[in-house]
C-alpha positions as CSV (number, residue, x, y, z in Angstrom):
1,M,6.3,28.2,11.5
2,S,6.3,25.0,13.5
3,K,9.6,23.6,14.8
4,Q,10.8,20.7,12.7
5,K,14.1,18.9,12.3
6,K,14.7,17.1,9.0
7,F,17.2,14.4,8.1
8,I,18.0,13.9,4.4
9,L,20.6,11.5,3.0
10,E,23.3,12.5,0.6
11,E,22.8,11.2,-3.0
12,N,25.6,8.7,-2.6
13,S,24.0,7.3,0.6
14,I,20.8,6.2,-1.1
15,P,20.4,2.4,-0.7
16,T,21.4,0.4,-3.8
17,R,19.6,-2.8,-2.9
18,W,16.1,-3.7,-1.8
19,Y,15.5,-5.9,1.2
20,N,13.6,-9.2,0.8
21,I,12.3,-10.2,4.2
22,Q,11.1,-13.5,2.8
23,A,14.7,-14.8,3.1
24,D,14.9,-14.1,6.8
25,M,11.3,-15.0,8.0
26,P,11.2,-17.7,10.6
27,T,8.2,-19.1,8.8
28,K,8.2,-18.6,5.1
29,P,4.9,-17.4,3.5
30,L,2.8,-20.1,1.8
31,P,3.0,-20.1,-2.0
32,P,0.4,-18.6,-4.3
33,L,-1.6,-21.4,-5.9
34,N,-2.8,-22.0,-9.5
35,P,-6.6,-21.9,-9.0
36,A,-7.1,-24.7,-11.6
37,T,-4.6,-27.2,-10.3
38,K,-4.2,-26.0,-6.6
39,R,-0.5,-26.4,-7.1
40,P,2.1,-23.6,-6.3
41,M,2.4,-21.1,-9.1
42,T,5.7,-21.1,-11.1
43,V,7.6,-18.1,-12.4
44,E,6.5,-19.0,-15.9
45,E,2.8,-19.1,-15.0
46,L,3.0,-15.8,-13.3
47,G,5.0,-14.4,-16.2
48,R,1.9,-14.7,-18.4
49,V,0.5,-11.7,-16.5
50,F,3.5,-9.9,-14.9
51,A,7.0,-8.9,-16.0
52,L,9.2,-12.0,-15.6
53,E,11.7,-10.3,-13.4
54,C,8.9,-9.3,-11.0
55,C,7.8,-12.9,-10.9
56,K,11.2,-14.1,-9.9
57,Q,11.3,-11.5,-7.1
58,E,7.8,-12.6,-6.1
59,L,8.8,-16.2,-5.4
60,D,12.3,-15.5,-4.1
61,T,12.6,-16.8,-0.5
62,E,16.4,-17.2,-0.6
63,H,18.0,-13.8,-1.4
64,A,17.7,-11.2,1.3
65,W,19.2,-8.4,-0.9
66,I,18.1,-7.6,-4.5
67,D,20.2,-5.2,-6.5
68,I,18.3,-2.1,-7.7
69,P,19.0,-1.7,-11.5
70,E,21.3,1.3,-12.2
71,E,18.7,2.8,-14.5
72,V,16.1,2.6,-11.7
73,L,18.6,4.1,-9.3
74,D,19.1,7.0,-11.7
75,K,15.3,7.7,-11.6
76,Y,15.2,7.3,-7.8
77,R,18.0,10.0,-7.4
78,Y,15.6,12.6,-8.9
79,Y,13.6,12.6,-5.7
80,R,15.3,10.4,-3.1
81,S,16.0,10.5,-0.3
82,T,12.7,11.7,1.1
83,P,12.9,13.6,4.4
84,L,12.7,12.0,7.9
85,V,11.1,14.7,10.1
86,R,10.8,15.1,13.9
87,A,7.3,16.2,14.5
88,Y,7.9,18.6,17.5
89,A,4.7,20.5,17.0
90,L,2.5,17.4,17.0
91,E,4.3,16.1,20.1
92,K,3.6,19.5,21.8
93,A,0.0,19.4,20.9
94,L,-0.4,15.9,22.3
95,G,1.6,16.7,25.4
96,T,3.4,13.5,25.0
97,P,6.9,12.5,26.1
98,A,7.2,10.3,23.0
99,H,9.4,11.4,20.1
100,I,7.5,11.2,16.9
101,Y,9.2,11.0,13.5
102,F,7.6,10.7,10.1
103,K,9.1,9.5,6.8
104,N,7.6,12.0,4.3
105,E,6.9,10.1,1.1
106,S,4.4,12.9,0.2
107,A,7.6,14.8,-0.9
108,N,7.8,12.5,-3.9
109,P,7.0,14.3,-7.2
110,L,3.9,12.1,-7.7
111,G,2.8,12.9,-4.1
112,S,3.0,9.4,-2.6
113,H,5.2,6.4,-2.1
114,K,3.7,4.6,-5.1
115,I,6.3,5.8,-7.6
116,N,8.9,3.7,-5.8
117,S,7.5,0.5,-7.4
118,A,6.0,2.0,-10.6
119,I,9.5,2.9,-11.9
120,P,11.0,-0.6,-11.5
121,Q,7.9,-2.4,-12.8
122,C,7.8,-0.3,-15.9
123,Y,11.6,-0.6,-16.3
124,Y,11.3,-4.5,-16.2
125,C,8.4,-4.4,-18.7
126,R,10.3,-2.2,-21.1
127,E,13.4,-4.4,-20.8
128,E,11.3,-7.5,-21.7
129,G,9.8,-5.9,-24.8
130,T,6.4,-5.1,-23.4
131,T,4.6,-2.2,-25.2
132,N,1.5,-1.8,-22.9
133,V,0.9,-1.9,-19.2
134,T,-2.4,-1.9,-17.4
135,T,-3.4,-1.7,-13.7
136,E,-6.1,-0.8,-11.2
137,T,-6.2,2.1,-8.8
138,G,-8.4,3.2,-5.9
139,A,-7.7,6.7,-4.8
140,G,-5.5,7.2,-7.8
141,Q,-2.1,7.6,-6.3
142,W,-0.9,4.3,-7.8
143,G,-2.6,5.1,-11.2
144,A,-0.9,8.4,-11.3
145,A,2.5,6.9,-10.5
146,L,2.1,4.1,-13.1
147,A,1.0,6.5,-15.8
148,Y,4.1,8.7,-15.2
149,A,6.5,5.7,-15.1
150,A,4.9,4.2,-18.2
151,K,5.5,7.5,-20.1
152,I,9.2,7.8,-19.1
153,Y,9.8,4.2,-20.4
154,G,7.7,4.7,-23.6
155,L,4.9,2.4,-22.6
156,E,1.1,2.8,-23.2
157,A,-0.8,2.7,-19.9
158,A,-4.5,1.8,-19.3
159,V,-5.8,2.3,-15.8
160,Y,-9.1,1.0,-14.3
161,Q,-10.0,3.3,-11.4
162,V,-12.6,2.3,-8.8
163,K,-15.8,4.1,-9.9
164,I,-16.6,5.6,-6.5
165,S,-13.1,6.9,-6.0
166,M,-13.1,8.3,-9.6
167,Q,-16.2,10.3,-8.6
168,Q,-14.7,11.4,-5.2
169,K,-11.3,12.4,-6.6
170,P,-11.7,13.4,-10.3
171,Y,-8.4,15.3,-10.4
172,R,-6.4,12.1,-9.9
173,S,-8.0,10.9,-13.2
174,S,-6.9,14.1,-14.8
175,I,-3.3,13.5,-13.6
176,M,-3.3,10.1,-15.2
177,R,-4.6,11.5,-18.4
178,T,-2.1,14.3,-18.3
179,F,0.7,11.6,-18.3
180,G,-1.0,9.9,-21.3
181,A,-2.9,7.1,-19.7
182,T,-6.3,5.9,-20.6
183,V,-8.6,5.9,-17.6
184,T,-11.8,3.9,-17.2
185,G,-14.1,3.7,-14.2
186,S,-14.5,0.2,-12.8
187,P,-16.7,-1.8,-13.1
188,S,-17.1,-0.9,-16.7
189,M,-18.7,-2.5,-19.8
190,S,-15.3,-2.7,-21.6
191,T,-14.4,-6.2,-20.2
192,R,-16.3,-9.4,-19.6
193,A,-15.5,-9.2,-15.9
194,G,-16.9,-5.7,-15.7
195,K,-20.1,-6.6,-17.6
196,D,-20.7,-9.6,-15.3
197,I,-20.3,-7.4,-12.2
198,I,-22.6,-4.7,-13.5
199,T,-25.2,-7.3,-14.6
200,A,-25.2,-8.8,-11.1
201,D,-25.3,-5.3,-9.5
202,P,-26.0,-2.3,-11.8
203,T,-25.2,0.1,-8.9
204,H,-21.9,-1.5,-7.9
205,P,-19.6,1.4,-6.7
206,G,-16.5,-0.6,-7.6
207,S,-13.7,-1.9,-5.5
208,L,-10.1,-2.7,-6.0
209,G,-11.1,-6.3,-6.6
210,T,-13.3,-5.3,-9.5
211,A,-10.7,-3.1,-11.0
212,I,-8.0,-5.8,-10.7
213,S,-10.3,-8.2,-12.5
214,E,-10.7,-5.8,-15.4
215,A,-7.0,-4.9,-15.6
216,V,-5.9,-8.6,-15.5
217,E,-8.4,-9.5,-18.2
218,L,-7.0,-6.7,-20.4
219,A,-3.4,-7.8,-19.9
220,T,-4.2,-11.4,-20.7
221,T,-6.1,-10.6,-23.9
222,T,-3.9,-7.9,-25.3
223,P,-0.6,-8.8,-27.1
224,G,2.4,-7.1,-25.7
225,C,0.6,-6.1,-22.5
226,K,1.5,-6.8,-18.9
227,Y,-0.3,-6.2,-15.6
228,T,1.3,-4.0,-13.0
229,L,0.2,-3.9,-9.3
230,G,0.5,-1.2,-6.7
231,S,0.3,-3.2,-3.5
232,V,-0.4,-6.7,-2.0
233,L,2.1,-8.8,-3.9
234,S,5.6,-9.4,-2.5
235,H,7.6,-7.9,-5.3
236,V,5.8,-4.6,-4.9
237,T,6.6,-4.5,-1.2
238,L,10.2,-5.4,-2.0
239,H,10.5,-2.2,-4.1
240,Q,9.0,-0.1,-1.3
241,T,11.7,-1.2,1.2
242,I,13.7,1.8,-0.1
243,I,11.5,3.7,2.4
244,G,12.5,1.8,5.5
245,L,16.2,1.4,4.4
246,E,16.5,5.2,4.1
247,A,14.6,5.7,7.3
248,E,17.0,3.3,9.1
249,R,20.0,5.4,8.1
250,Q,18.2,8.7,8.9
251,M,17.2,7.4,12.4
252,E,20.9,6.8,12.9
253,M,21.5,10.4,12.0
254,A,19.0,11.4,14.6
255,D,20.7,9.1,17.1
256,E,17.5,7.3,17.8
257,Y,15.9,3.9,17.0
258,P,12.1,3.4,16.8
259,D,10.2,1.5,19.5
260,M,7.2,1.5,17.2
261,V,6.9,1.6,13.4
262,I,3.4,2.5,12.1
263,A,1.9,2.8,8.6
264,C,-1.5,2.7,7.0
265,F,-2.6,-0.5,5.5
266,G,-4.5,-1.4,2.3
267,G,-2.6,-4.3,0.7
268,G,0.7,-3.9,2.5
269,S,3.2,-2.2,0.3
270,N,3.6,1.0,2.3
271,F,3.5,-0.8,5.6
272,G,6.0,-3.5,4.6
273,G,8.2,-1.0,2.8
274,T,8.6,1.0,6.0
275,A,8.5,-1.8,8.5
276,F,10.5,-4.7,7.0
277,P,14.0,-3.2,7.1
278,F,13.5,-2.6,10.8
279,M,11.8,-5.9,11.4
280,R,14.9,-7.7,10.2
281,H,16.6,-6.5,13.3
282,N,13.9,-8.1,15.4
283,I,14.4,-11.3,13.6
284,K,18.2,-11.3,13.5
285,D,19.4,-9.0,16.3
286,G,16.9,-9.4,19.1
287,K,15.4,-5.9,18.7
288,T,11.9,-5.5,20.2
289,T,10.3,-2.8,18.0
290,E,6.5,-3.0,17.6
291,F,5.0,-2.9,14.2
292,I,1.5,-1.6,13.8
293,A,-0.6,-1.6,10.6
294,A,-3.5,0.9,10.6
295,E,-6.5,-0.1,8.5
296,P,-10.0,1.3,8.2
297,A,-12.6,0.0,10.6
298,S,-14.9,-0.5,7.6
299,C,-12.4,-2.8,5.9
300,P,-10.8,-4.8,8.8
301,K,-9.1,-7.7,7.2
302,L,-6.2,-7.7,9.7
303,T,-8.3,-7.4,12.8
304,R,-11.4,-9.3,11.8
305,G,-10.6,-11.2,8.6
306,V,-9.9,-15.0,8.3
307,F,-6.7,-16.6,7.1
308,R,-7.6,-18.4,3.9
309,Y,-6.5,-19.0,0.3
310,D,-8.5,-16.3,-1.6
311,F,-8.5,-14.6,-5.0
312,G,-6.9,-11.1,-5.2
313,D,-9.8,-9.9,-7.4
314,E,-13.5,-10.2,-7.6
315,A,-13.8,-12.2,-10.8
316,G,-11.3,-14.9,-9.8
317,Y,-8.6,-14.2,-12.4
318,T,-5.6,-14.0,-10.0
319,P,-3.7,-16.8,-8.3
320,L,-5.1,-18.0,-5.0
321,L,-3.2,-16.1,-2.3
322,P,-2.8,-17.2,1.4
323,M,-4.1,-14.0,3.1
324,F,-6.1,-12.6,5.9
325,T,-9.3,-11.7,4.0
326,L,-12.8,-10.5,4.1
327,G,-13.6,-12.4,1.0
328,H,-13.0,-11.4,-2.6
329,G,-16.7,-10.6,-3.1
330,F,-16.6,-8.0,-0.2
331,K,-18.1,-4.6,-1.2
332,P,-16.3,-2.0,0.9
333,A,-18.0,1.1,2.2
334,N,-17.5,4.4,0.3
335,I,-14.9,5.8,2.6
336,H,-12.6,8.5,1.3
337,A,-9.4,6.5,1.9
338,G,-9.9,4.8,-1.4
339,G,-6.4,3.2,-1.4
340,L,-7.3,1.2,1.7
341,R,-10.6,-0.3,0.4
342,Y,-9.2,-3.8,-0.3
343,H,-10.5,-7.1,0.9
344,G,-7.2,-8.9,1.6
345,A,-3.6,-8.5,3.0
346,G,-0.5,-9.5,1.2
347,T,1.0,-13.0,1.8
348,I,4.1,-11.8,3.7
349,V,2.1,-9.5,6.1
350,S,-0.5,-12.3,6.6
351,Q,2.2,-14.7,7.7
352,L,3.9,-12.2,9.9
353,L,0.5,-11.3,11.5
354,K,-0.2,-15.0,12.0
355,D,3.2,-15.4,13.7
356,G,2.6,-12.5,16.0
357,M,5.4,-10.3,14.6
358,M,3.1,-7.4,14.0
359,R,-0.4,-6.3,14.8
360,G,-3.3,-4.5,13.1
361,V,-5.5,-1.7,14.5
362,D,-8.7,-0.5,12.9
363,I,-9.4,3.2,12.7
364,P,-12.9,4.7,12.2
365,Q,-13.2,7.2,9.4
366,L,-13.9,10.2,11.7
367,E,-11.0,9.4,14.0
368,S,-8.7,9.3,11.0
369,F,-9.8,12.7,9.9
370,D,-9.5,14.0,13.4
371,A,-5.9,13.0,13.3
372,G,-5.3,14.3,9.8
373,M,-6.7,17.8,10.8
374,L,-4.5,17.9,13.9
375,F,-1.4,16.9,11.8
376,A,-2.2,19.6,9.2
377,R,-2.6,22.3,11.8
378,T,0.6,21.4,13.7
379,E,3.0,20.2,11.0
380,G,1.6,22.2,8.0
381,I,1.1,19.2,5.7
382,I,-2.4,18.0,4.7
383,P,-2.2,14.2,4.6
384,A,-3.9,11.8,2.3
385,P,-6.9,10.2,3.9
386,E,-5.0,6.9,3.7
387,S,-2.1,8.4,5.7
388,C,-4.5,9.8,8.3
389,H,-5.0,6.2,9.5
390,A,-1.3,6.0,10.3
391,I,-1.4,9.4,12.0
392,A,-4.4,8.3,14.1
393,A,-2.6,5.1,15.2
394,T,0.4,7.3,16.1
395,V,-1.8,9.6,18.1
396,R,-3.2,6.7,20.1
397,E,0.2,5.4,21.0
398,A,1.6,8.9,21.8
399,V,-1.4,9.5,24.2
400,R,-0.7,6.1,25.8
401,C,2.9,7.2,26.3
402,R,1.6,10.4,28.0
403,E,-0.7,8.5,30.3
404,A,1.9,6.0,31.2
405,G,4.8,8.5,31.4
406,E,6.8,6.5,28.9
407,K,9.3,8.1,26.6
408,K,9.1,6.0,23.4
409,T,10.3,6.8,19.8
410,I,7.6,6.4,17.2
411,L,8.2,6.3,13.5
412,F,5.3,6.5,11.0
413,C,5.1,6.7,7.2
414,L,3.3,9.7,5.7
415,S,2.6,7.8,2.5
416,G,1.0,10.7,0.6
417,H,-0.4,14.2,0.7
418,G,-4.0,15.1,0.5
419,L,-3.9,18.2,-1.7
420,I,-6.2,16.5,-4.3
421,D,-8.4,15.1,-1.5
422,M,-9.9,18.4,-0.3
423,T,-13.4,17.4,-1.1
424,S,-13.1,14.8,1.6
425,Y,-11.8,17.4,4.0
426,D,-14.7,19.7,3.1
427,R,-17.2,17.0,3.9
428,Y,-15.5,16.2,7.2
429,I,-15.4,19.9,8.2
430,D,-19.1,20.2,7.2
431,G,-20.0,17.2,9.3
432,D,-21.1,15.1,6.3
433,L,-18.8,12.1,6.9
434,Q,-19.7,9.1,9.0
435,N,-18.2,5.9,10.4
436,Y,-18.9,2.5,8.8
437,S,-18.6,-1.1,10.1
438,I,-19.1,-4.6,8.8
439,A,-21.2,-7.2,10.6
440,D,-19.7,-10.5,11.7
441,E,-22.3,-12.4,9.7
442,D,-21.3,-10.6,6.5
443,I,-17.7,-11.6,7.0
444,E,-18.7,-15.2,7.6
445,K,-20.9,-15.2,4.5
446,N,-18.2,-13.7,2.3
447,T,-15.5,-16.2,3.5
448,A,-17.6,-19.4,3.9
449,D,-16.5,-21.0,0.7
450,L,-12.9,-20.1,0.7
451,L,-10.1,-22.6,0.5
452,H,-8.8,-23.4,4.0
453,V,-5.1,-23.3,4.6
454,E,-3.6,-26.6,5.6
C-alpha cells in the first residue's frame, strides 16, 4: 500500500456557512442581462426558471457568508467532511520536493462533488412547493447527484444527458434511472429546441449547451417545474465552497498552507468551490497563493476564449452572461471528459480571470490520461477524466518545482472517481484516444456576433 496521510474533520467542525466571494471581490462581476431588454436580470425574472432562494444567492454581492439550512447540513453530515490526503507516492514518483495534497471529493456517496449543490437546490425547490426539477448533464455526475437529491426531497426529476456522453458512459444513465429520474439523450425530439438543433444538424453529438436549452424549455413549459444547474452560475459555486472551507481547516491540521490551488474547469463550480475560500485571503490578508484552472485543450474558453455577453445555452433561452466564451454555438470535440465540454466560464471566474487573480491552463486529452494513470498507479484511486486535468496541471507544477529546486505546497481537488469511466481508460490503454484542438478562425466565427462588454 502507498503511504498516505489523511485529514478528516470532526462532525461538529463541518462549516455551517457557505462563502460568497462576490462580496469581497475588488471588481464585482457584471450582472446577467435579460436578452430581450438588455437590462440586468432581477430576482423575480430569474425565479421563473430557478428556485427563488437560489436567485437571491445568484445576485447577492453584499453578504460574504450565507447560512447553510439545517436540513441541508443534516444531509451533508452523512458524508462530510471528505478527506484531505497527502499524496506521498505521487510526490515520490515525480521526484519533486513539492508537497502535494488532494481534497478527495470522489469519496462522496455519488462519486463526485456535484451532490454538494444538488442537495440545497432540491431543498429550496421543495420548500417553495416545486414538484418537478429538470437539468442537463454531460458525463452524468451532476445528473446522478440531482436524481438522488430529487428523490430524497420527493421531487420528480427529468435529466437531459449529452448524447455522445450518454453513449460513452451508459452506466451513469443507469444510475440516474435507479434513483427514479427520466433520462433523455440531447439533442432530442422531445423539445422545440432539440428539434431545431437536429433539423439543422441531424448528426449533432450534443453539448451541454444543447442539453441546457432542452431542460430550460421543459422547466418553463411545465407547471410546478424548476430548472437546476450543476455549474457555471454563482449560486452553484457558492454551495461548492464547502469543499474549500473544509480544506482550509484541514490544511491547518497538516500545518501547511497552499502555494497553489488547482482544479479542473468546465463551468467553474468545482474550481471556485475549492479556490474561493483560499482566494479570500489573497484579497483580504495579502496571501499570494496561485489559482490554476485546468481545462481541456479542445475546449479552451479560459485560455483562448473572448470576454463577451453570451447565452449559457445553444438555443438562447438563458440570460446573457458576461463570460469568457467560445460562443454558445460551439460544438466541442468528443473527448471523454464530458463534464468539461462547455463553451463558457461562469461570471465570477471570468471577472477574476480578467483581473489577473487566477489563470487557466489547457490540457491535451492524452496528457490528462497520462496523469490519471500515474495517479491511479501511485495513489490507488482511478480519477474521473475531468479530474485528470487537475492532476495533469499538478504534475506540471510539481515537475517545475523539481527542476527549480523549489519546495511548494500544492492543493488540488479530486472532483470525482472514474470507476464508471473505464471505457475511456480502455481506449487510452489501447491507443485509441487522440488530442483535439480548435482553430482560431472557428473561435472568431463563433463569437463574431456576441454582445461586447462595455
